[in-house]
N, C-alpha and C positions, 0 to 999 in steps of 0.2 A: 504493500500500501503505499510505501515511502516514494514510490517514483510516478505514483498515479495523479495524471494532471484534470482540472475542469475547467472547460473554458464554459461561461455563462454568466451572461448579465448580472446575475443575482442566484450567488452559490446556496443550495438548500443543502443546510446540514446533514438532511436525511440520507442524501444520498451517499455519503459515505458510507453509510451502514450497510450499504448493499454489498454483495458478496461478488466484485468486482475482479479477484481472484479465479473465478471459475469460468469457462467457457458459458456461455448463456444459455444454451442449451442444457446445461449442467444443472441450472440454477434450483435450489429447494422449491417446493411445491408449495409451502407456505408464502413463498414471495409472490406467486404466480395468478394472475387474476384470470379466472375462467372465460377467456373472451374467443370468439372464433378468430381463430387463424389461418392460414391455408400455404400453399406449396408457395416458396420465394426463392429469390436466388440469393437471399439474405437470412440468417438467424434472427427472427423478431419474437419477442415475449411482451406480453403486458403485465406490467409488475403493481403491487401496491404500494402506495409509497404516500404516508402520513394522512390516511384517510381518502386518496384517490387513486386512479388508475395513471401511469404512465407508459407509453410505450419507448421500448427499445430495440434499436438494431445495430448489429455487430457489421462494420463496415471499413474498406480504408480510410485511414486518417485524412488523408487529401480529400476525397469523398466527402469523408464525413462534416469536415470543417467548412468545403464547400456550399453541401446543402443547409450547413446550418446559418450560415450567412445569407441564404436566399430566403430560408423560412423566415426569418428575423427581417429583411426587407421587404417581404410579403407582408408580415403583419404590421408593420410600420406604415403603409399603405393601404391597409383596410382589406387585402385580398382575402379570399375565402380558400384559406388553407389551415393547417395544424398548427399549434405554437410550440418552435424550439424551447426546449428547456436547458441542454447543454451537450458539449462534446467530450467524451471521457477518452483518454487517452494514456499510454505509459503503464497499460496494463501486463501484469504479469502473474503466471498459474503458480502454485505453490513452489515449484520444480526451477521458477525465474524464468521460466520460459514465457517469449514474447504473446501475448493476446492482442486481439483486433481491438480497433476502435469503436466507440458506440456512440452513438448518436441518440439522443432522449428529447421525445416530445410528450405533449400534452395528447392523452385519449381524449377524442372529440366523444363529449356525452350523447348518447340517445343517436348514435351514428351508426350504419348499417354496412357492408359491403355488399355490393351488387349480387353476389349470390345468395345471399342471406334474405336479401328481398326476394330474390326467384322462389327462393324455398318455402316464403311463408306465404305470399302471394303470387300465385302462378294465376295471373290473368291477363288477356290480351292486351290489355293499357297498357299495363305495367313497364313493357320496356320502352314504349313511347315515352312514359314519364321520365324514365333513367336518363333516355338518348335528351329530351328537351331540358332536361335539369344541366345535361354535361355540356351540351352547346351553350348554353347561358355562360355555363362557367368557364369554356373556352375563349368566350368573346371577351367577359371580364379580365380574363388576365391578359388576353391580346391588345385589349385597351391599354392595359397599365403598362405594355411592351415585354411582358412576360412570354419569353418562348417558353415552352415545357419541354418538348423534346421526346416523349413518352407518354402521349394521350391515349388513355385505357381507361375502361371501365376499372379496370383492377387497382389502377393508381388514384382512384378516387372512391371516396365516402360519402354516402348519401344520409340526410337527415330530412324527416318528414316536415312538409310545409303545407299544410291547410288543404292535405289530399295530394299533392304534388308531391316534388322532392327537392331539396336544396343541393347543390353537390358542393364537395369540397377536395382542393387538390391535396394528396399525401406523400407525393414522391417527387423531388427535385433535383436527382443526381443528374440528370442530363440537360438541365434549365438553364436557362440565361434570362439575366434583366436587363433592358437597352432601354436607352431613352424613348425610343421607337421601334417599333419591330416593323422587317423588312414586309414587301408583298411577298418575295422566296419562304421567308420562315413559316410566314401563316399560312401559304398553302402548305407547305410541307408538314404542319403539326396537323392540319384539318387532314390532309391524305391519309397521314398514318393512324390518326382515330377514325377516319372509316375503317382502314385496313384493319386494325386489332379490335374495334366493335363487333365485325363480322365475323373475326376467329373466336371471340369471347362468346359470341353468340350459339357459333356452333357448337361450341363447347358445352353447354347447357343444355343444348338440344341432344349431344350426346349423353349428356347425365341426365336425361327425362327431365329437368328443369324448367324445361321451354317446350312447347306444342312444335312438332315436328315438323307441321305446316307452317308455322310462322316463315315469311319471307324476310332472312336475316341479311339479304342483300339490300332490302327495300330499306331496312331498316338503317343500316349502313348510310346510306343516300340520304335518309331522312337527317342524319345530322349535319350532312353537307347543308343541305338545303336550310334546315332549320338556322345553322350557322351565318347563312351568307344573307338571309332575310333578316337576322335580326342586326349582324356588321351594316348592312348598307340603312338599317333605317338610323342608326345610331351614326351612322359617319359622313353619308352623301350628302352632296349639297343639292339644293331644291330651288326651282326658280318659278315667278309668279309675277303676275301684275302688281304694278305698286297701287291699287285699291284693292289688293286683297291680303292687306296687311294680317286678317282674321288667321291667315294661315299660319302666320308665326308660332300662335297661341297652339292651333291644331296641331302642330308637328310638336310642342312641347306636351301636348296633354297625352300624346302616343307614346311620347318618350316614356313619361311617369307612368303609362300603363305598363310599360314593358319593364318596369321599376327602376328606373333610370331618371337621373336630377341633371337637368340641363345647367351648369356654371355659368356657361358663357356662350351666346353665338354671334358669330362672324356675319355680318348683315351689309352687303354692298348693293350700291343701283346703278345700271347700266348709265352710260352719257347722255343719254334722253330723260331719265327719269321715270320711265316707262315701266319698269322692272325691276323686281327683287330678287337678290338670292341670298340665301340662310346655309347657314353649315354650324352643327353642333362643335363647339371647340373644345371645352371641359365638360366630359360627360362622366356621371358617377354613378355607380349601382347602390341600391339600396335605400331607395324614395320615401318607400312604407315603413320600413325598418327604422329608419331617423326620425321618421315622425311620430311614431309609438315610442321611441327610445324618448325624444324630447319631451313628451307630452306625458309620459308614465313612467317612464325609467325602464320599463322592462324590456330586456334584449332577445327580441323574436325574429323570425326570418321573414321574407321577403313576403309570402303571399299570408302568412298569418298576422302579418303588418297591416295587409290590406284588409283583412277579415275582422281586424279587430276595431279598427279605423272606421269601416262602415257600420258596425255596431255602436260606436261610440256616438257617432252622426245621429243614427236613429236615438239612441237614449238622450241626446239632446233635444230632440225633437219631438219626443214622446214626452219631456218632463217640462215642455213648454218654454224651452230657453234657446230657442232657435237664432234669437239677436247676441248671443253671449261668445267672445271667443271659446274656441275648443282647449284651450289651455286652462281656462276657469272651469270647464266641465268635467274635463280628463280627472281630476282628483275624486270627484262625487261617482263617476262610473266606476273608478277603480274599487272605492270602498262599498259602493252599492250594487254593482254588478259582478265583477271579474274577481275580487279576493273572495267574496262569498261563495261563488260558484265551485274557484279550485279548493275552498275551505270545506265544503260537503262533499268532495273526494275523501274516501277513507286514507289515512297516512298509509296504510301499506301497500295500496293501491296505485300513489301519485308517482312512482317510479315508471310505469308501464309505458307513457307518452310524457312527452317537455308539456306544461302547463298550458303554453300557447296553443298546442296542439289537441290536449284535453278540451279547449275551450271552444276551439273551431270545431272538433266533434260534436261537441255538446250543443251548439248552433244548429247545426246540420241535422242531429237527431231529434231534435227539439221543431223543427220545420217538419219533417218527416210527420213526426205525431200528431202536429194541428192539422197538418195535411188530409191525415187520415181519418183525423175525429171531427174535422169541417170547424172546428174554432179553435182557438189562441190554447196551449198548453200551457201550464206554470214551469219555471224553469224549475222548480222543487220536483214536479214529476218529471219533467225529461231527466234530472240529475239520475234520481232512480232507477229509472227505464234504463238509462244510458249503461248506469253502471253494472245492472244485473245481465243485462241480453248484449253487452258488448266488451265493456271494461275488463271486465276478470275474466275473461276468454285470453285475453291479449297477452303476449310475453312481455317480459320488464325489459323496453329498450333503452332504458339508463346505461345499463351494464349486460345487455343481452347475454345473461348467464346462461349456461348449456343446464337443464335439469334431467333426471332420469324422466323417461317416456317420450322426450320428446325427439325430433328427426334428426340422426346426423346428418347434417348437412355437408357434402364433399367442398368442402371451403378450398379453393384454390388462388384468390387474392390476401391481402392484409392490409395494414396501415400503411405499409409503404409499397 
């Protein structure tokens, strides 16, 4: 341990208590968190550390430092990626022989590898949702100047987002961050993503986790189509007549509906002043996420934020406070709607899903109950029905622990 070196922004003393003198695959069971992992070119383990879970990957020292710094850069600019904690070097076994360096990251709570998603919810639209989430992730990273270099479902984790999925990058070994990404590097990432996705989905079909009739080529093409549509909407210049200034607002609204804020627009007129061109210059993701964060302090996914904001707007209207700013109403909404709803969920069931996802599913469940009943159903009745008919049957997604009697999924991806 004398030669052990820890590179970290803030060293956690508990890291020193881990058995770094052992190869990672030999670590004792009491330190290992029972999270799903699969075949990887590196040894990866999920480990308990002071009441939370971290991910540790054995890897070459140079690559470990490269990935650590890239993940730190992504964290600073708010990109959807796992959070790096440390790089451990200078490891030696009990005979004094050198061991591989280790990259340590935070485990992303409530996240699922793509095979686990298919193993639990084998529905035709599941593949579409994962592809859509990955395409949004790739666009967001490219807008930031990030070249991935190894785009795949396997190198991505997914979290539920109001019935859809939000995607997070978990592997940056082959990546680079530029001031602006070249067209060639973007196209390479897109083509690689298509190729990898088709192969991964074929593998799912071979493992009978995806219907054999599913057209995986079409799904690979879907990612390209979704990416190009979103990229065009976010970056292309648009021209219109000078008396159609309303189209500026329309363009911004379209971007907001896609979950992006426009911080700046370049607006130019032609020499006669009869036409105007606009182009987004500073485009940032997380429009609804930031609104809910600002109004309530809740850290939620984008679609969850949109759903919560809609409910907040309805609350403002139903309480006769339409003239008041949302910032004034949000505190009461939290106290009278959101917090009591989540508190009504038994403590032992709250780890099944994130609170924001539980709230979204409750709103959906209440709407269906009201539609069937022909009148509004109370939230209390909806909560009871939701708990009894849906929530108790879900696996705990906060930790996604394996338990006796559940299907042993043939996972082949991992956090990295």
